[in-house]
N, C-alpha and C positions, 0 to 999 in steps of 0.2 A: 542408615541408609549410606553406602559409600556413593562416591562420585560414578564410578564405573556403572553401577546399577540405575543411578538417577537418569543419566543420559539417555538409556535405553528407551525411555518411555515419553510419549506424547501425554497433552493435558488429559486426556481422557484416561489413559492407562495409570497415570500418577492418582487420580482421583479415586480409580476403582482401588489401587493399592491403600489408599487412605481410609475408603469406606469399610475395607475388609479388616482394616486395624493390622495390616502388615507392616506398615511404617507410621510414625507420626509425624504431623504438620512441622514439628519443629526440625525433626530429621531430614524432611524433604527441604526444609529453608536453609539449612546449614550446609546440604548438598548443592543448592544451587548458588549459594553465596561462594562456595569453593569453585565451583564452573565457571561462575561469573568472572572471580579474580584471574583464572587461567585464560579464559578466552579472550578478556579486555587485555591482557598484556600483550597478546598477539596482534588483536584487531583494531585498538582503539574506537571502541564502539559505545563507551558510556561517556556520557556529558558531564556528569559528576560523579563522585564516589556514590557506592550503593547506599541507599536510605539504610538509617539505623536509629530507631527500628524501622522494620517494613510499615508500609502506609496501612491503617486500620481496614479492616474488611469483614463482611458478614460469614462466620463459622458455619454456618448452615446453606449456604449457595451451592450452586450445582458444582463450581469448580473450586470449592473451599479447599484452601492449602497449595493450589497450583502457583507457582512462580510466575512472574509477569513483570513485564516493563512498559512504560509510557514514554511517549515521543516528545522531544523537545520542540512542539508545535506551536505552543503557545500557553496561555492559562488554561491548566488543565485540572490540577488536584490542589485543593487548600493548602497553603503554607508552602508550597513547592515551588522554588524559583524558576523562570523560564528565560529564555535568551533567543528562541527562533534561529539558533545557529549563527548570530551575531555579536559582534564585539561592540557593536553600538549599546547594548543593553548592560555591558559589564559594568560593576560599580553603583549601579542604579538601585540595586536593593528590591526589585520588583519580584513579588510572589503572586501566584494566584489567591485572591481572595476567597473563593470558596469553590468547591467542586463544580465542573460542568455536568450537565446530564448523564454525557457519556460516561463520566468517571463515577458517577454515583452508581450507575449500574455494573460497571467493571466490578465496584467494592461489593455491591449487593450480590454478585456472581460468585463471590468468595475468593476472587484472584488476590495472590499477594503481592503487591506492588512494591518491586526491590530496586528500581531506579530508573533513570532518564536516559534515552539515547540519542545519538548524534544525529543532526540533520545537517545539509548545506544552508548557506546563508538563505534565510527567511523562505526556506523550503522550497526553493526557485530552480532547482536543479534536479536531474535524474542520475547524478553522481553525486558522490560523498563530500568531495573535497570544498571547504570552507577555509577563510582565515582563522577563524576562531578555533574549528577543532582540530584543522588539518585533514589528513587522509584517514578514512576508516576503510580497514582491508578486509577483501573476500577470503574467506576460511578455504575457498575452493583453489585460490591462487592470491598469496599476500601480495603479488604485483598488480592486481586486478582489483576492480573498484565493485562493491557490492550492490551497486544502483542506489539509486536517491528517489524521493527524499527520505524516506524511511530507512536510512542507511544503517545506524547502528542496531536498530530493531532486526534487520534481516539477517544482518551479519551475526548476531548472538543468537538467533532461533536457529540458524543453518549450522553453528558450530555448537549447537545442543546444551548451551548455557540456561536457556529459558525454552520450555516447548511453545509458548505464544507469546506475541508483543504488539501492542497497540501501533497502529499506523494511519496516516491519511494519504490520500490521493486525489490530487488535483489535476494532473496530467499524466498519470501511470504511476505515481510515487509508491503506491503498493505492489501493482503487477510487476513492473520493471525490478524493485529488488527481488521480488519474488521468482522472477525469471532468472536474475544473475545468481542467485543463491539457492536455485534448487528447491523452491518453497510453494505452498499455496497463498494466493495472494487474492482475496475477494474484494472487491469494489461494489459496495451495495448500489440499488438504486435511489435515485434522488427521494429523500424525503424518509428512507428506510431507518436511517440513525438520528438520534437526535442531536441537534446542534447548539440548544440553549444553555444558560438562560442569557447570556449576554451577548450574542450575535444573531442575525438571521442566517440565511443559507451563505457558508464561505463561499466566496468567489462566485456569489450569486447562483448558487445551485450546482457547482463544479466539482465541489470537493464532496468525495465521501470517504466518511472514516470508518475503520474497521480493525482487522488486524492480521498480522503475518502468523501462519500455522505450518508445521510440518505434515498434517493430515487433513483429509476431506473430514472427517468426522470430527475432529476438533473446531473446524470453521462453522461447521452446522450447528453444533450444539453451542458455541460461542455466539452465534447469531440469533438462537432461539432465545438466549439469555439477555440480549442488550437492544434488540429491535424494537421499533415503534417509534412515533413521534413524541417529542416532549411536549408539555403544557406551552400553548401559544405559539408553536412551529408553524410557519406559514404552509410548508408543504409535508404531506404526511401519506406515505405509501400504504395502501391497504395491507391489512394483516392477512398472513398466509393462510390457508385454508386447514392447514394442520402442521406441526413441528417440522422445522428442516431436518431435523435428525429421523424423524418417520420418514422423510421424502426419500433421503439417501438409502433407506431400507427398503423402499418400496419399488423404486427404479424409475426411469424418465418416460416408458413407453418408446414407441417407434416416433422418430423425429424427422422433420425436414431439416438437414444440415446444409448450410452453404460455406464454402471453403474458398479463402482469399489469401493470396500471398504476394498481390502486387498493392504497393502503397498508393494511396490518393495522391500523394505529393510526388509520387516518381522516385521517391528513395529507395535506392537497391538493397534489396534485401540478399544475405550471406546465402549461398546456395545449400549450405550445412544446416541453416536456420529453416528455410524452406522446405528440406526434404523432411525434417522432423514434424513440421506441420502437416505435409501429406502424407506422412505416416500416421500420424494419428487420425486424419481423415480416412485412411484407408481401414484402419481399425474400427472406425465408427461405421462403415459401410459393411464390413464384416459381422458387425453386431447386429445388421438388420437396419439401420438407420438408411434415409434416402439422402444420397449426398450429391452436391452438385456443385459446380463453380459459379460463384457469386458473391457479389456484395453492394452495401448500400450505395446509390448514386450520389456522394457527397462532394460538396464544393471544399475543395482543400484551403482555397483563399478564405472562405466562409468560417472554418475551422480556425484557422490562423487568426482572423480578426476577431473573433469570439473570444479566443482564448488571451490574445494581447490586451483587449480592452479590460477585460475582468480582472487580468493579472495587474495591470498598472492602477484600475481602482481599488483593489485588494491591499494594493501597497500603502495606499493614503493614510490608514491608520497609524501605521510607523511614525508618520511626520507628526503625530499626535504625542508621542513617547514624553516622559518628563524631561529629557534633553533631547533635542531634535538631531539626528545622527551626523556626526561630523564627517566629513569627507575622507579622512584616514581611516575611519572606522569600518567602512563598508567597501564592499568589492566595485570593481568598476561598472559592472553591468547594473548592481544596487542604485549606484549614483545616477546611471543614465535613467534608470526605472524611475526613482522619486523625482526627477526634473521632468519626465514625462507626466507624471502622476498631478504634478502641480499645474500641468498645462491642459488636463483633461477637461473636456467641458460636457454638459448634459448633452449636447447633441452627439459627442462621441460616444457617450453611454448607449443612447437610443441605436446607434447604428451597430454597436456591440450587441446588443440585446436582438436586433432584427437577425443579425448572422447566426446567433446562438439559436432563435426559433427556427432559422432556416435549416440548420443542421440537424435539430431534434425532428422536424417534421420528415426530412427526408430518411433518417433511420429508422422512425417508427412507420413509415410506410412498407420499408424493407421487411419487417417482422410482420406485416400482415400476411406475405407469403412462406417466411422461413422460421422455424422456430430458434435455430441456434445457428450464428455466424462463428466458425472458427479462422484464427488467423496466427500469423506468430506473435508474439509478445514484444520481443525487440527484433531489429533487423540483424543484429550483430550480437555475437556471445558478449559476456561480459569484458568491459573494455579496461584496456592498461591505463593505470593512473596517468593523469595529464593529458589524455586524450581530448577532453573538452575542459576549455578553460574560461571558467565564469569570471576572472578578474582582467579578461583581455580589454585594454584600453579602447575608447571608440567605439565598443560593442553595444549595440541596442537591445532592448528587450525582443522587438522583432528579430533581429539578427541571432539573439540567444535560442528564440522559440525554432527558428528554422534549424539550427544546429542540434537542437533535441530531437527534432522529427527525424534527422538523419540516424540516430539511434533507436527511436521508437515511433514510429510512424504509425502505428495501429491503435496507440492507446488515448492519446487526446481527445479524438472525435466523440468517445462515449464519456467523457468527463464534461464535453459541452451539451452533448444530448441527455446525459442523466442515465443512461441504461445501464444495467447492472452487467460487470464482467469480472471473469477471474482466470488468473494465470496459473497454470499446472507445470510441474516439471516432468515433461514427457519425452525428454532426449537429451544427449551429449554430444557435445563435439569429438572429432577424434581423439584430442589430447585431454578428454574427460571433464569438460566445462558444462555446467548446465545450460539447457535450452528451454525454453518456457514456451508454451501454446496457449493462446488466448480463446475464450469461450465469452460469448456475447448473445444475451438474450433480450426478449421484448422488456419494457419496464415492469418491473415488480415481479419477475420471473425466476427470483433466487433460487426458488424452489426446483426449477428444471435445470438450472446451472449446476447445483450441487448434485442432484440427483445423477445427472451425467457425467460430472465429475468423478463421483464415487464408482460408477462404471469404469472407466478410465484408469483410475488408480488399481482396480484389481485386473485390469486388461495389461498396464504398462507400469506395474509396481516401481517406486521409487524410494520406498521406505527404508531400505537398506543401502542406498547411495549415501553415503558419509564423506563429508569433504576431508581433505588431508589435514587440515588444521582445526577440524572440531576437538572438542574435549571429550577423552576417553577415559 
């Protein structure tokens, strides 16, 4: 299989070729390695050289033989070093002692893990830049950012180096890169994806891990392969009534759709971004759905307070590393964050939990009367490098979150509330940059999101939109 043939297929398509015997797993892996080498030379998206050999996997799984990447999010795969995008862990020789539950499921699905992707420091940014990895570039425009924190994952999937890659979403970190790179980015419901065995819910349930894909069918089939709580998980989403792959074939039925293009914080939304969202709403109305302008009555201050408190608390384990981070090894905002982490009290945490509860209840009430909420994913097209500076002296974590909200004011709320949300590449700017539209549903209704996403993929197809710097 040559590279030009390999890059034409999504994960499902590659698996079909393998099942038919038209290519071998070794041929697919060779093509993927060649594509990764070409893409990474332009994009700077791999955190380490590709694994040699690939990580072991089940050769009978539903995605057996399909190339895959994991994010430098922390301990993920047994024996693989991790840095969480920070120089503070350099030289410590820290490797994951065993697989996480999700990694075991990726292996069981048959995914061929070839490498580790870049992230911003501590995964605390919606852009890629970090003192450790530098800038990861967007294959649509090398002068623009691919979004964060699943930065390298999005850049390499968009560049066709791999069809699917692992990511995590704590404030939009799957959905924002999906929007910036023209991909599908699903953040599952709280409790849908296992988080064990070494941690409880990351950021107290605000992080949803999954993957970036180029097609809805890949997202549905991969969710079928990895969903479900792990042993001992405190939060468990109920199982779907039938496989997600069947849901996308069946369709969503007639839905009550709400459209919102005004941010709770008042952050301005670029007219061309709002126009893409409104065009998607018109397509849904033309398809027979009942569409109105509405949105949850959320307090932006509550969203910000919950996100801030849990970000501060989630950083505390970093202080327990074998070597406490030296000030010269971390960015200025991380230094501020760690200092705040030391000062945080039980009362601060309690107030953060109260804010999280307020947001969660308000969002849940909205979905009693609406099936799906449609918003922009980001307020602006992909950002030029250097637009957001995480290393600015004197910047507090609150300052930073406010700045991130200016870029992505519609994503954080649904990390706080735990609702499932998906970004779809439903439009482009006048100069050809991708624009994402976010769909949000009630808790545990990934079935609805994927079914509706599949219909939008038919109505507003994006599969043939290929970035200028993709592998060919």
